[in-house]
PDB file with SEQRES, HELIX, SHEET and CRYST1 records, atoms N, CA, C and O in Angstrom:
SEQRES   1 A   74  MET TYR MET VAL LYS LYS VAL VAL SER THR SER ASN PRO          
SEQRES   2 A   74  ASP MET ASP VAL TYR ARG CYS ASN PRO CYS ARG TYR TYR          
SEQRES   3 A   74  TYR TYR PRO GLU LEU GLY ASP PRO THR GLN ASN ILE PRO          
SEQRES   4 A   74  PRO GLY THR PRO PHE THR LYS LEU PRO ASP THR TRP ARG          
SEQRES   5 A   74  CYS PRO PRO CYS LYS GLU PRO LYS SER ALA PHE VAL LYS          
SEQRES   6 A   74  VAL GLU ARG PRO LYS ASN ARG GLN ILE                          
HELIX    1 AA1 PRO A   13  MET A   15  5                                   3    
HELIX    2 AA2 PRO A   34  GLN A   36  5                                   3    
HELIX    3 AA3 PHE A   44  LYS A   46  5                                   3    
HELIX    4 AA4 LYS A   60  ALA A   62  5                                   3    
SHEET    1 AA1 3 TYR A  26  TYR A  27  0                                        
SHEET    2 AA1 3 VAL A  17  CYS A  20 -1                                        
SHEET    3 AA1 3 PHE A  63  VAL A  66 -1                                        
CRYST1    1.000    1.000    1.000  90.00  90.00  90.00 P 1           1          
ATOM      1  N   MET A   1       0.814  -1.164  -0.025  1.00  0.00           N  
ATOM      2  CA  MET A   1       0.006   0.011  -0.054  1.00  0.00           C  
ATOM      3  C   MET A   1       0.883   1.247  -0.003  1.00  0.00           C  
ATOM      4  O   MET A   1       1.838   1.337   0.768  1.00  0.00           O  
ATOM      5  N   TYR A   2       0.526   2.184  -0.844  1.00  0.00           N  
ATOM      6  CA  TYR A   2       1.333   3.461  -0.879  1.00  0.00           C  
ATOM      7  C   TYR A   2       0.520   4.650  -0.264  1.00  0.00           C  
ATOM      8  O   TYR A   2      -0.689   4.822  -0.419  1.00  0.00           O  
ATOM      9  N   MET A   3       1.341   5.417   0.433  1.00  0.00           N  
ATOM     10  CA  MET A   3       0.719   6.663   0.991  1.00  0.00           C  
ATOM     11  C   MET A   3       1.019   7.817  -0.019  1.00  0.00           C  
ATOM     12  O   MET A   3       2.126   7.993  -0.528  1.00  0.00           O  
ATOM     13  N   VAL A   4       0.007   8.521  -0.234  1.00  0.00           N  
ATOM     14  CA  VAL A   4       0.030   9.655  -1.105  1.00  0.00           C  
ATOM     15  C   VAL A   4      -0.161  10.925  -0.389  1.00  0.00           C  
ATOM     16  O   VAL A   4      -1.210  11.109   0.228  1.00  0.00           O  
ATOM     17  N   LYS A   5       0.783  11.837  -0.419  1.00  0.00           N  
ATOM     18  CA  LYS A   5       0.597  13.086   0.250  1.00  0.00           C  
ATOM     19  C   LYS A   5       0.296  14.130  -0.840  1.00  0.00           C  
ATOM     20  O   LYS A   5       0.895  14.217  -1.911  1.00  0.00           O  
ATOM     21  N   LYS A   6      -0.789  14.966  -0.389  1.00  0.00           N  
ATOM     22  CA  LYS A   6      -1.136  16.061  -1.195  1.00  0.00           C  
ATOM     23  C   LYS A   6      -0.280  17.185  -1.071  1.00  0.00           C  
ATOM     24  O   LYS A   6      -0.157  17.670   0.054  1.00  0.00           O  
ATOM     25  N   VAL A   7       0.376  17.718  -2.088  1.00  0.00           N  
ATOM     26  CA  VAL A   7       1.247  18.941  -1.934  1.00  0.00           C  
ATOM     27  C   VAL A   7       0.376  20.179  -2.120  1.00  0.00           C  
ATOM     28  O   VAL A   7      -0.353  20.335  -3.100  1.00  0.00           O  
ATOM     29  N   VAL A   8       0.489  20.990  -1.189  1.00  0.00           N  
ATOM     30  CA  VAL A   8      -0.280  22.250  -1.305  1.00  0.00           C  
ATOM     31  C   VAL A   8       0.668  23.369  -1.444  1.00  0.00           C  
ATOM     32  O   VAL A   8       1.528  23.559  -0.584  1.00  0.00           O  
ATOM     33  N   SER A   9       0.552  24.133  -2.503  1.00  0.00           N  
ATOM     34  CA  SER A   9       1.498  25.253  -2.765  1.00  0.00           C  
ATOM     35  C   SER A   9       1.151  26.335  -1.573  1.00  0.00           C  
ATOM     36  O   SER A   9       0.006  26.601  -1.208  1.00  0.00           O  
ATOM     37  N   THR A  10       2.191  26.831  -1.109  1.00  0.00           N  
ATOM     38  CA  THR A  10       2.156  27.927  -0.109  1.00  0.00           C  
ATOM     39  C   THR A  10       2.430  29.269  -0.806  1.00  0.00           C  
ATOM     40  O   THR A  10       2.337  30.299  -0.138  1.00  0.00           O  
ATOM     41  N   SER A  11       2.761  29.323  -2.109  1.00  0.00           N  
ATOM     42  CA  SER A  11       3.046  30.516  -2.685  1.00  0.00           C  
ATOM     43  C   SER A  11       1.732  31.149  -3.190  1.00  0.00           C  
ATOM     44  O   SER A  11       0.754  30.464  -3.490  1.00  0.00           O  
ATOM     45  N   ASN A  12       1.762  32.463  -3.266  1.00  0.00           N  
ATOM     46  CA  ASN A  12       0.664  33.187  -3.667  1.00  0.00           C  
ATOM     47  C   ASN A  12       0.787  33.630  -5.089  1.00  0.00           C  
ATOM     48  O   ASN A  12       1.588  34.522  -5.368  1.00  0.00           O  
ATOM     49  N   PRO A  13       0.069  33.083  -5.981  1.00  0.00           N  
ATOM     50  CA  PRO A  13       0.191  33.526  -7.433  1.00  0.00           C  
ATOM     51  C   PRO A  13      -0.057  34.993  -7.759  1.00  0.00           C  
ATOM     52  O   PRO A  13       0.354  35.557  -8.772  1.00  0.00           O  
ATOM     53  N   ASP A  14      -0.783  35.551  -6.775  1.00  0.00           N  
ATOM     54  CA  ASP A  14      -0.932  37.119  -7.024  1.00  0.00           C  
ATOM     55  C   ASP A  14       0.352  37.836  -6.920  1.00  0.00           C  
ATOM     56  O   ASP A  14       0.493  38.924  -7.478  1.00  0.00           O  
ATOM     57  N   MET A  15       1.327  37.269  -6.216  1.00  0.00           N  
ATOM     58  CA  MET A  15       2.622  37.877  -5.961  1.00  0.00           C  
ATOM     59  C   MET A  15       3.722  37.294  -6.797  1.00  0.00           C  
ATOM     60  O   MET A  15       4.900  37.366  -6.448  1.00  0.00           O  
ATOM     61  N   ASP A  16       3.307  36.685  -7.961  1.00  0.00           N  
ATOM     62  CA  ASP A  16       4.347  36.167  -8.890  1.00  0.00           C  
ATOM     63  C   ASP A  16       5.048  37.374  -9.520  1.00  0.00           C  
ATOM     64  O   ASP A  16       4.454  38.416  -9.797  1.00  0.00           O  
ATOM     65  N   VAL A  17       6.302  37.169  -9.719  1.00  0.00           N  
ATOM     66  CA  VAL A  17       7.134  38.192 -10.461  1.00  0.00           C  
ATOM     67  C   VAL A  17       7.299  37.876 -11.986  1.00  0.00           C  
ATOM     68  O   VAL A  17       7.634  36.756 -12.373  1.00  0.00           O  
ATOM     69  N   TYR A  18       7.064  38.845 -12.767  1.00  0.00           N  
ATOM     70  CA  TYR A  18       7.346  38.809 -14.156  1.00  0.00           C  
ATOM     71  C   TYR A  18       8.489  39.674 -14.668  1.00  0.00           C  
ATOM     72  O   TYR A  18       8.780  40.747 -14.138  1.00  0.00           O  
ATOM     73  N   ARG A  19       9.125  39.164 -15.722  1.00  0.00           N  
ATOM     74  CA  ARG A  19      10.320  39.759 -16.296  1.00  0.00           C  
ATOM     75  C   ARG A  19      10.023  40.035 -17.770  1.00  0.00           C  
ATOM     76  O   ARG A  19       9.563  39.167 -18.512  1.00  0.00           O  
ATOM     77  N   CYS A  20      10.303  41.269 -18.158  1.00  0.00           N  
ATOM     78  CA  CYS A  20      10.296  41.626 -19.655  1.00  0.00           C  
ATOM     79  C   CYS A  20      11.496  41.008 -20.298  1.00  0.00           C  
ATOM     80  O   CYS A  20      12.629  41.241 -19.876  1.00  0.00           O  
ATOM     81  N   ASN A  21      11.259  40.214 -21.324  1.00  0.00           N  
ATOM     82  CA  ASN A  21      12.392  39.549 -22.028  1.00  0.00           C  
ATOM     83  C   ASN A  21      13.277  40.482 -22.777  1.00  0.00           C  
ATOM     84  O   ASN A  21      14.500  40.351 -22.734  1.00  0.00           O  
ATOM     85  N   PRO A  22      12.696  41.415 -23.458  1.00  0.00           N  
ATOM     86  CA  PRO A  22      13.716  42.338 -24.142  1.00  0.00           C  
ATOM     87  C   PRO A  22      14.634  43.211 -23.266  1.00  0.00           C  
ATOM     88  O   PRO A  22      15.824  43.297 -23.568  1.00  0.00           O  
ATOM     89  N   CYS A  23      14.149  43.852 -22.214  1.00  0.00           N  
ATOM     90  CA  CYS A  23      14.962  44.619 -21.371  1.00  0.00           C  
ATOM     91  C   CYS A  23      15.248  44.101 -20.019  1.00  0.00           C  
ATOM     92  O   CYS A  23      16.041  44.717 -19.306  1.00  0.00           O  
ATOM     93  N   ARG A  24      14.660  42.996 -19.593  1.00  0.00           N  
ATOM     94  CA  ARG A  24      14.958  42.439 -18.320  1.00  0.00           C  
ATOM     95  C   ARG A  24      14.390  43.219 -17.084  1.00  0.00           C  
ATOM     96  O   ARG A  24      14.856  43.066 -15.955  1.00  0.00           O  
ATOM     97  N   TYR A  25      13.368  44.051 -17.370  1.00  0.00           N  
ATOM     98  CA  TYR A  25      12.716  44.802 -16.233  1.00  0.00           C  
ATOM     99  C   TYR A  25      11.862  43.711 -15.505  1.00  0.00           C  
ATOM    100  O   TYR A  25      11.288  42.827 -16.141  1.00  0.00           O  
ATOM    101  N   TYR A  26      11.803  43.817 -14.105  1.00  0.00           N  
ATOM    102  CA  TYR A  26      10.932  42.954 -13.354  1.00  0.00           C  
ATOM    103  C   TYR A  26       9.769  43.727 -12.796  1.00  0.00           C  
ATOM    104  O   TYR A  26       9.884  44.813 -12.228  1.00  0.00           O  
ATOM    105  N   TYR A  27       8.632  43.080 -13.003  1.00  0.00           N  
ATOM    106  CA  TYR A  27       7.404  43.601 -12.392  1.00  0.00           C  
ATOM    107  C   TYR A  27       7.176  42.934 -11.069  1.00  0.00           C  
ATOM    108  O   TYR A  27       6.997  41.717 -11.016  1.00  0.00           O  
ATOM    109  N   TYR A  28       7.178  43.698  -9.988  1.00  0.00           N  
ATOM    110  CA  TYR A  28       6.834  43.238  -8.632  1.00  0.00           C  
ATOM    111  C   TYR A  28       5.444  43.772  -8.257  1.00  0.00           C  
ATOM    112  O   TYR A  28       5.212  44.978  -8.173  1.00  0.00           O  
ATOM    113  N   PRO A  29       4.519  42.800  -8.033  1.00  0.00           N  
ATOM    114  CA  PRO A  29       3.166  43.303  -7.787  1.00  0.00           C  
ATOM    115  C   PRO A  29       3.105  44.167  -6.402  1.00  0.00           C  
ATOM    116  O   PRO A  29       2.274  45.065  -6.269  1.00  0.00           O  
ATOM    117  N   GLU A  30       3.963  43.861  -5.470  1.00  0.00           N  
ATOM    118  CA  GLU A  30       3.903  44.605  -4.243  1.00  0.00           C  
ATOM    119  C   GLU A  30       4.333  46.095  -4.455  1.00  0.00           C  
ATOM    120  O   GLU A  30       4.045  46.922  -3.589  1.00  0.00           O  
ATOM    121  N   LEU A  31       4.994  46.448  -5.548  1.00  0.00           N  
ATOM    122  CA  LEU A  31       5.385  47.757  -5.852  1.00  0.00           C  
ATOM    123  C   LEU A  31       4.342  48.394  -6.877  1.00  0.00           C  
ATOM    124  O   LEU A  31       4.175  49.613  -6.912  1.00  0.00           O  
ATOM    125  N   GLY A  32       3.723  47.613  -7.618  1.00  0.00           N  
ATOM    126  CA  GLY A  32       2.801  48.136  -8.754  1.00  0.00           C  
ATOM    127  C   GLY A  32       3.663  48.948  -9.717  1.00  0.00           C  
ATOM    128  O   GLY A  32       4.862  48.679  -9.779  1.00  0.00           O  
ATOM    129  N   ASP A  33       3.170  49.880 -10.441  1.00  0.00           N  
ATOM    130  CA  ASP A  33       3.778  50.735 -11.378  1.00  0.00           C  
ATOM    131  C   ASP A  33       3.340  52.157 -11.307  1.00  0.00           C  
ATOM    132  O   ASP A  33       2.453  52.562 -12.058  1.00  0.00           O  
ATOM    133  N   PRO A  34       3.918  52.927 -10.443  1.00  0.00           N  
ATOM    134  CA  PRO A  34       3.473  54.312 -10.302  1.00  0.00           C  
ATOM    135  C   PRO A  34       3.595  55.148 -11.622  1.00  0.00           C  
ATOM    136  O   PRO A  34       2.866  56.118 -11.826  1.00  0.00           O  
ATOM    137  N   THR A  35       4.501  54.751 -12.461  1.00  0.00           N  
ATOM    138  CA  THR A  35       4.549  55.578 -13.823  1.00  0.00           C  
ATOM    139  C   THR A  35       3.250  55.456 -14.669  1.00  0.00           C  
ATOM    140  O   THR A  35       2.973  56.292 -15.529  1.00  0.00           O  
ATOM    141  N   GLN A  36       2.463  54.378 -14.390  1.00  0.00           N  
ATOM    142  CA  GLN A  36       1.200  54.223 -15.091  1.00  0.00           C  
ATOM    143  C   GLN A  36      -0.096  54.036 -14.163  1.00  0.00           C  
ATOM    144  O   GLN A  36      -1.106  53.418 -14.499  1.00  0.00           O  
ATOM    145  N   ASN A  37       0.105  54.650 -12.992  1.00  0.00           N  
ATOM    146  CA  ASN A  37      -0.923  54.683 -11.950  1.00  0.00           C  
ATOM    147  C   ASN A  37      -1.391  53.285 -11.547  1.00  0.00           C  
ATOM    148  O   ASN A  37      -2.582  53.153 -11.265  1.00  0.00           O  
ATOM    149  N   ILE A  38      -0.558  52.205 -11.489  1.00  0.00           N  
ATOM    150  CA  ILE A  38      -0.869  50.959 -11.071  1.00  0.00           C  
ATOM    151  C   ILE A  38      -0.519  50.752  -9.575  1.00  0.00           C  
ATOM    152  O   ILE A  38       0.656  50.612  -9.234  1.00  0.00           O  
ATOM    153  N   PRO A  39      -1.481  50.734  -8.733  1.00  0.00           N  
ATOM    154  CA  PRO A  39      -1.261  50.628  -7.381  1.00  0.00           C  
ATOM    155  C   PRO A  39      -0.445  49.480  -6.822  1.00  0.00           C  
ATOM    156  O   PRO A  39      -0.499  48.384  -7.381  1.00  0.00           O  
ATOM    157  N   PRO A  40       0.291  49.667  -5.776  1.00  0.00           N  
ATOM    158  CA  PRO A  40       0.858  48.470  -5.053  1.00  0.00           C  
ATOM    159  C   PRO A  40      -0.089  47.372  -4.708  1.00  0.00           C  
ATOM    160  O   PRO A  40      -1.168  47.649  -4.184  1.00  0.00           O  
ATOM    161  N   GLY A  41       0.265  46.086  -4.980  1.00  0.00           N  
ATOM    162  CA  GLY A  41      -0.576  45.022  -4.648  1.00  0.00           C  
ATOM    163  C   GLY A  41      -1.265  44.498  -5.801  1.00  0.00           C  
ATOM    164  O   GLY A  41      -1.998  43.518  -5.669  1.00  0.00           O  
ATOM    165  N   THR A  42      -1.084  45.115  -7.037  1.00  0.00           N  
ATOM    166  CA  THR A  42      -1.712  44.630  -8.359  1.00  0.00           C  
ATOM    167  C   THR A  42      -0.980  43.551  -9.020  1.00  0.00           C  
ATOM    168  O   THR A  42       0.127  43.756  -9.520  1.00  0.00           O  
ATOM    169  N   PRO A  43      -1.599  42.321  -9.044  1.00  0.00           N  
ATOM    170  CA  PRO A  43      -0.956  41.216  -9.670  1.00  0.00           C  
ATOM    171  C   PRO A  43      -0.786  41.505 -11.183  1.00  0.00           C  
ATOM    172  O   PRO A  43      -1.570  42.231 -11.794  1.00  0.00           O  
ATOM    173  N   PHE A  44       0.320  40.876 -11.772  1.00  0.00           N  
ATOM    174  CA  PHE A  44       0.537  41.053 -13.173  1.00  0.00           C  
ATOM    175  C   PHE A  44      -0.649  40.761 -13.993  1.00  0.00           C  
ATOM    176  O   PHE A  44      -0.972  41.471 -14.945  1.00  0.00           O  
ATOM    177  N   THR A  45      -1.319  39.675 -13.606  1.00  0.00           N  
ATOM    178  CA  THR A  45      -2.564  39.162 -14.448  1.00  0.00           C  
ATOM    179  C   THR A  45      -3.654  40.133 -14.406  1.00  0.00           C  
ATOM    180  O   THR A  45      -4.554  40.056 -15.242  1.00  0.00           O  
ATOM    181  N   LYS A  46      -3.654  41.080 -13.469  1.00  0.00           N  
ATOM    182  CA  LYS A  46      -4.717  42.085 -13.379  1.00  0.00           C  
ATOM    183  C   LYS A  46      -4.362  43.417 -14.042  1.00  0.00           C  
ATOM    184  O   LYS A  46      -5.137  44.373 -14.071  1.00  0.00           O  
ATOM    185  N   LEU A  47      -3.100  43.411 -14.588  1.00  0.00           N  
ATOM    186  CA  LEU A  47      -2.721  44.695 -15.237  1.00  0.00           C  
ATOM    187  C   LEU A  47      -3.655  44.903 -16.491  1.00  0.00           C  
ATOM    188  O   LEU A  47      -4.057  43.910 -17.097  1.00  0.00           O  
ATOM    189  N   PRO A  48      -4.006  46.163 -16.889  1.00  0.00           N  
ATOM    190  CA  PRO A  48      -4.839  46.398 -18.028  1.00  0.00           C  
ATOM    191  C   PRO A  48      -4.056  45.954 -19.308  1.00  0.00           C  
ATOM    192  O   PRO A  48      -2.830  46.038 -19.375  1.00  0.00           O  
ATOM    193  N   ASP A  49      -4.821  45.491 -20.289  1.00  0.00           N  
ATOM    194  CA  ASP A  49      -4.115  45.085 -21.613  1.00  0.00           C  
ATOM    195  C   ASP A  49      -3.359  46.240 -22.203  1.00  0.00           C  
ATOM    196  O   ASP A  49      -2.491  46.021 -23.048  1.00  0.00           O  
ATOM    197  N   THR A  50      -3.622  47.380 -21.831  1.00  0.00           N  
ATOM    198  CA  THR A  50      -2.911  48.540 -22.401  1.00  0.00           C  
ATOM    199  C   THR A  50      -1.540  48.937 -21.724  1.00  0.00           C  
ATOM    200  O   THR A  50      -0.737  49.740 -22.197  1.00  0.00           O  
ATOM    201  N   TRP A  51      -1.397  48.207 -20.478  1.00  0.00           N  
ATOM    202  CA  TRP A  51      -0.106  48.371 -19.822  1.00  0.00           C  
ATOM    203  C   TRP A  51       1.072  47.981 -20.602  1.00  0.00           C  
ATOM    204  O   TRP A  51       1.052  46.944 -21.265  1.00  0.00           O  
ATOM    205  N   ARG A  52       2.178  48.807 -20.560  1.00  0.00           N  
ATOM    206  CA  ARG A  52       3.471  48.444 -21.185  1.00  0.00           C  
ATOM    207  C   ARG A  52       4.593  48.540 -20.392  1.00  0.00           C  
ATOM    208  O   ARG A  52       4.587  49.338 -19.454  1.00  0.00           O  
ATOM    209  N   CYS A  53       5.590  47.827 -20.629  1.00  0.00           N  
ATOM    210  CA  CYS A  53       6.840  47.902 -19.804  1.00  0.00           C  
ATOM    211  C   CYS A  53       7.311  49.258 -19.639  1.00  0.00           C  
ATOM    212  O   CYS A  53       7.448  49.959 -20.642  1.00  0.00           O  
ATOM    213  N   PRO A  54       7.597  49.747 -18.392  1.00  0.00           N  
ATOM    214  CA  PRO A  54       7.987  51.217 -18.290  1.00  0.00           C  
ATOM    215  C   PRO A  54       9.211  51.593 -18.937  1.00  0.00           C  
ATOM    216  O   PRO A  54       9.266  52.694 -19.484  1.00  0.00           O  
ATOM    217  N   PRO A  55      10.350  50.703 -18.947  1.00  0.00           N  
ATOM    218  CA  PRO A  55      11.576  51.235 -19.630  1.00  0.00           C  
ATOM    219  C   PRO A  55      11.539  51.087 -21.199  1.00  0.00           C  
ATOM    220  O   PRO A  55      12.011  51.981 -21.901  1.00  0.00           O  
ATOM    221  N   CYS A  56      10.966  49.937 -21.754  1.00  0.00           N  
ATOM    222  CA  CYS A  56      11.085  49.665 -23.173  1.00  0.00           C  
ATOM    223  C   CYS A  56       9.709  49.738 -23.876  1.00  0.00           C  
ATOM    224  O   CYS A  56       9.668  49.721 -25.106  1.00  0.00           O  
ATOM    225  N   LYS A  57       8.687  49.811 -23.203  1.00  0.00           N  
ATOM    226  CA  LYS A  57       7.340  49.986 -23.856  1.00  0.00           C  
ATOM    227  C   LYS A  57       6.752  48.744 -24.524  1.00  0.00           C  
ATOM    228  O   LYS A  57       5.777  48.842 -25.268  1.00  0.00           O  
ATOM    229  N   GLU A  58       7.345  47.570 -24.259  1.00  0.00           N  
ATOM    230  CA  GLU A  58       6.844  46.373 -24.819  1.00  0.00           C  
ATOM    231  C   GLU A  58       5.530  46.033 -24.125  1.00  0.00           C  
ATOM    232  O   GLU A  58       5.325  46.509 -23.008  1.00  0.00           O  
ATOM    233  N   PRO A  59       4.627  45.246 -24.700  1.00  0.00           N  
ATOM    234  CA  PRO A  59       3.369  44.901 -24.205  1.00  0.00           C  
ATOM    235  C   PRO A  59       3.521  43.765 -23.211  1.00  0.00           C  
ATOM    236  O   PRO A  59       4.585  43.147 -23.164  1.00  0.00           O  
ATOM    237  N   LYS A  60       2.489  43.460 -22.401  1.00  0.00           N  
ATOM    238  CA  LYS A  60       2.484  42.395 -21.443  1.00  0.00           C  
ATOM    239  C   LYS A  60       2.973  41.066 -22.010  1.00  0.00           C  
ATOM    240  O   LYS A  60       3.605  40.308 -21.274  1.00  0.00           O  
ATOM    241  N   SER A  61       2.702  40.722 -23.355  1.00  0.00           N  
ATOM    242  CA  SER A  61       2.971  39.567 -23.898  1.00  0.00           C  
ATOM    243  C   SER A  61       4.496  39.346 -24.009  1.00  0.00           C  
ATOM    244  O   SER A  61       4.956  38.253 -24.339  1.00  0.00           O  
ATOM    245  N   ALA A  62       5.232  40.374 -23.734  1.00  0.00           N  
ATOM    246  CA  ALA A  62       6.788  40.226 -23.843  1.00  0.00           C  
ATOM    247  C   ALA A  62       7.353  39.773 -22.481  1.00  0.00           C  
ATOM    248  O   ALA A  62       8.561  39.590 -22.328  1.00  0.00           O  
ATOM    249  N   PHE A  63       6.405  39.587 -21.446  1.00  0.00           N  
ATOM    250  CA  PHE A  63       6.835  39.119 -20.093  1.00  0.00           C  
ATOM    251  C   PHE A  63       6.645  37.698 -19.847  1.00  0.00           C  
ATOM    252  O   PHE A  63       5.734  37.085 -20.403  1.00  0.00           O  
ATOM    253  N   VAL A  64       7.488  37.122 -19.014  1.00  0.00           N  
ATOM    254  CA  VAL A  64       7.389  35.766 -18.558  1.00  0.00           C  
ATOM    255  C   VAL A  64       7.482  35.654 -17.053  1.00  0.00           C  
ATOM    256  O   VAL A  64       8.195  36.415 -16.400  1.00  0.00           O  
ATOM    257  N   LYS A  65       6.747  34.687 -16.506  1.00  0.00           N  
ATOM    258  CA  LYS A  65       6.842  34.551 -15.048  1.00  0.00           C  
ATOM    259  C   LYS A  65       8.160  33.996 -14.778  1.00  0.00           C  
ATOM    260  O   LYS A  65       8.665  33.171 -15.540  1.00  0.00           O  
ATOM    261  N   VAL A  66       8.770  34.436 -13.668  1.00  0.00           N  
ATOM    262  CA  VAL A  66      10.122  34.077 -13.225  1.00  0.00           C  
ATOM    263  C   VAL A  66      10.071  33.740 -11.690  1.00  0.00           C  
ATOM    264  O   VAL A  66       9.137  34.088 -10.967  1.00  0.00           O  
ATOM    265  N   GLU A  67      11.100  33.073 -11.289  1.00  0.00           N  
ATOM    266  CA  GLU A  67      11.306  32.991  -9.721  1.00  0.00           C  
ATOM    267  C   GLU A  67      11.746  34.270  -9.222  1.00  0.00           C  
ATOM    268  O   GLU A  67      12.518  34.975  -9.873  1.00  0.00           O  
ATOM    269  N   ARG A  68      11.270  34.614  -8.048  1.00  0.00           N  
ATOM    270  CA  ARG A  68      11.623  35.891  -7.395  1.00  0.00           C  
ATOM    271  C   ARG A  68      13.191  35.893  -7.196  1.00  0.00           C  
ATOM    272  O   ARG A  68      13.761  35.020  -6.542  1.00  0.00           O  
ATOM    273  N   PRO A  69      13.787  36.854  -7.760  1.00  0.00           N  
ATOM    274  CA  PRO A  69      15.269  36.920  -7.411  1.00  0.00           C  
ATOM    275  C   PRO A  69      15.568  36.920  -5.916  1.00  0.00           C  
ATOM    276  O   PRO A  69      14.969  37.656  -5.133  1.00  0.00           O  
ATOM    277  N   LYS A  70      16.546  36.038  -5.546  1.00  0.00           N  
ATOM    278  CA  LYS A  70      16.769  35.863  -4.041  1.00  0.00           C  
ATOM    279  C   LYS A  70      17.591  36.978  -3.542  1.00  0.00           C  
ATOM    280  O   LYS A  70      17.520  37.216  -2.337  1.00  0.00           O  
ATOM    281  N   ASN A  71      18.386  37.724  -4.306  1.00  0.00           N  
ATOM    282  CA  ASN A  71      19.212  38.842  -3.811  1.00  0.00           C  
ATOM    283  C   ASN A  71      18.504  40.197  -3.953  1.00  0.00           C  
ATOM    284  O   ASN A  71      19.114  41.246  -3.745  1.00  0.00           O  
ATOM    285  N   ARG A  72      17.236  40.164  -4.304  1.00  0.00           N  
ATOM    286  CA  ARG A  72      16.490  41.445  -4.579  1.00  0.00           C  
ATOM    287  C   ARG A  72      15.857  41.950  -3.310  1.00  0.00           C  
ATOM    288  O   ARG A  72      15.001  41.245  -2.775  1.00  0.00           O  
ATOM    289  N   GLN A  73      16.189  43.084  -2.789  1.00  0.00           N  
ATOM    290  CA  GLN A  73      15.542  43.791  -1.696  1.00  0.00           C  
ATOM    291  C   GLN A  73      14.563  44.724  -2.287  1.00  0.00           C  
ATOM    292  O   GLN A  73      14.864  45.501  -3.193  1.00  0.00           O  
ATOM    293  N   ILE A  74      13.338  44.633  -1.742  1.00  0.00           N  
ATOM    294  CA  ILE A  74      12.237  45.551  -2.159  1.00  0.00           C  
ATOM    295  C   ILE A  74      11.860  46.546  -0.984  1.00  0.00           C  
ATOM    296  O   ILE A  74      10.970  47.381  -1.143  1.00  0.00           O  
TER     297      ILE A  74                                                      
END                                                                             
């Protein structure tokens, strides 16, 4: 007989970090984007479709979800 453990993720998907592939800008939801009136706490998935990368102006489709950098202080 095998025991199966259910693995429950403790990470919060609303706090996922996304990186712009062309310029390597990181979007941190806890910071939002004051340049485009995006309040802190806004998940990447809730950004408006018109939102663009602040430095290079690429669309949301240029971003990929990444692991939170371990050496990054916010």
